[in-house]
C-alpha angles and dihedrals in degrees: 000000000000087000091057092048090051090052090049090064089068095051115086116235095242091058091062090065100028100054096056089047092052090047091053092048091049090051091052091049094047096047102033117013105038113115101220127079121256092248107030113195141171115279115240116273119250138110114287120232111270122209135215099250095201094055120100120194124197132172096246090178086078088069112069093219099173094041093051093048092046088055091049089052100198115204092214107080094189093052091045091053092047093050092049090048093051094046094049088051091052093243093138100162095056090046090051090054091056091046090051088055088054090048091049092052090049092048093051091049088047089236095156095177094055091042092053093048092048092049089051090054090046088053092049092049091049090052090055090045085056091236094131099168092058090044091056092052092052093046095047089052090049091047091054091052096047092048091049089054094046086238102163096182093048093046091050090050091051091051090048092052091047088052090050090050092055092045087054091050090052092047092052090049093052092047090050091050092049093052090046091055093045092051093053092045089051091051091048093051091047092052090050093050095249104132104162111125094352094115093054090047093052092048089052090049090052092049094047095047092050090052092053092042098245095140097167091055090049090052090051089053091052088054091050089051089053090053090051092053089050089058090048090050092240097137096172095055090043090056092047092051092052091049089053088051089050091052092052093047089050091052090059096040099255095144095163091061090045093054091047093051095045091050089060096050116110111213088204089075099036106033127238095258094050091046091051090052091051092050091051089050090050091050090051093050093048091049089051089052091053090049090050090052092054093046093047091051091049091050089052090054090050090052090052089052089050091057092043095054092041090056089045091059096251103121096165092055090043095055091048089061093045089055090046089055091053092046090051093052090047087065093059130085122265088254095058097093095042103049096106117038133168123265115272093251091055091046092053093044092052091047089066088066089045089059091053092047092048092054092047095049094046092048089053092047092048093050091052092047089051091048091051092049099251107134094168093060090042088056089047092058090050090053090050090049089056089060091065112102 
């Protein structure tokens, strides 16, 4: 006992309380908060599911295509049929071009009601295309027209769609943040030799990023999957994963990453013929990216001409250039508008403002629905408001 008391003289007082606290915190981390399973193992061998990186899937059922076009009531049956056909097929950009032609005709006839309704539908289509910046432009134009006409129902609908747009922006930000976290956790587990479930996580990250059009993040996940297969000594699958990453990087013009990945490919595992096919595919995707860049730049110039002629009092000429811009973008790939996106921190930060805007727009829509005696739509805006988080 005297020996212990002598030893106590050399231990500072704060350590007597701090060490037990740290021990308790470590115990909580180890038993509750750690991110690996109790018995980490090796995931079963087998080829993972690979995904078509140029495919974009969207739940088009969420857009009431037939109901919206019935409400628009086009007097051109052939055009109406073609727009429905394109929208049901998910070919949003070509459908938007036809709708812009309808809007142009209404604008030149000074049919403000038809123009406002068409712009609202254009905004809704753009939301489902995930092109939120364009959607906001259409909806703000429609909002101006409905307010100028004292159209309570139309104004409320515009506010509701603007609320939906901002909810969508927040949802995309949260999904992007989740996949970002999951990717880094997967990399961390791989580096620590804890492989259980990592493959499935990375495949989910790839799938999710492709759905929200974050192609660079999906390519990073393919690389991480290649690193996992290296650890599992599955050289063939590791090479395939890196080639998929190279394809994705080529599709968004990241040639430096493509060269780096191709330099690390071993033809002994892939085969010279298969590697040659992959390189041709990469060249095609990169050429398509360059074509998209030219078309996107040209569409931007057409939009500038639209604004110029509109300010000059030449609406017919202006709308011709607005339609040309849409036609030009319709000739690009689905990736063209999503090749450069903000960093995940910026996306999340901006989404905080999207939440506030969504609440404001939906509150305005609900007040107008209540004023016009439409309790069902008022309840609908409240349900949408509950989706904001």
